[in-house]
N, C-alpha and C positions, 0 to 999 in steps of 0.2 A: 503496500499500500502506500501510495507514494504520499508528499509532505499535503499536499492538497486534500485527496480523499483522507488521511487522517481529520483533516480540519472538517470537511464537509459529514462524517460518521460520529466526529464528537458534539456537533449541535443537531444532532438527526432530535426533531421534536421539540425545540427547542422556539421561540419567537425571537424574532430580531426586533427591538426596540430602538429604532433612531434618535440619532446624536440632536444637538439642535440646545436653543438659551432659553432661558427661565429666569424669571425674578428670583430672587433668594433672600428670606429674608421676610424682617418685620419693622415698620415704624410703629406700630400701634399696640404692640404687646408688653414683651419681655428685654430690656435694654438690651440683653446683650444679646438679640435679634437682629439689631442694628447696626449699621445701616441699609437697607432693602438694594440689593447690587444683582447685575446681569452675571449669570453665570452658563459657560458652554460647557457640553457633556457630547463625548462621544458618543454614536451608536455602540450598542453591547446586545449579546442574547442573554438571554434566562429561561427560564424552565418554565413551562406555563402552571405547576403547580410546587409549591412547599418541595424539598428535598427530607425523603427521611430517615429516622434513626439507621434502617436497615442499607439504602442507599450511602448515605455517609459512613459506615462502617464500611461496607466496600473499597470506596472511594481511599479509606484509609488505609485499608491493607493492600490497594495496588500501587498508592505511591508512597508511603511513607508518612504522609502531611502529618504535620503536629500541629496541633490548634495552639494560641498566644496561653490559653487556661492552662496548659500541658508543663508550658516554659515555666522553669521555677525564676523567680524574680531574684534581679542583681541587686544584692544587698548594697553595692555604690550607688544603684538610683534612689535608691527610698528612702535613703537622707536618714534611716536608723541605725545602719548595721547591722541588721538582721533582712532574714527573707520576708517577714513580717511586714504589710503597708499597709499606713494606715491612709485614711481617706484623702486627709490634709498634706500628707506627702505625695501621695497620689496626682493632687489637686497640684502643687508647689513642681512637681516633674513634669506634667504635661504643657505649666504655662512655661519652666525655659525650654523646655523640648521643642516651644513652636515659637522661641522669639531667637 
């Protein structure tokens, strides 16, 4: 099977969502949602129904995929020196990661 055949097979049964531009955020609700701004996204493929646990298990076994929830936290990033993450530490890490 060549690359194009593999790509087509991997999208079998999926729905194509076209890309486009939309207005994201709100100036009327929570301050963290402001300002309203235009966002452009590429098109993408999506399954028409949610993935079941059995389907996800099959995917994990076939690919060796590891979810974020399965990765032990790095104590250096928690700010606590341990692998326990407090909500405050995580918020501080998220702010520093986005700046």
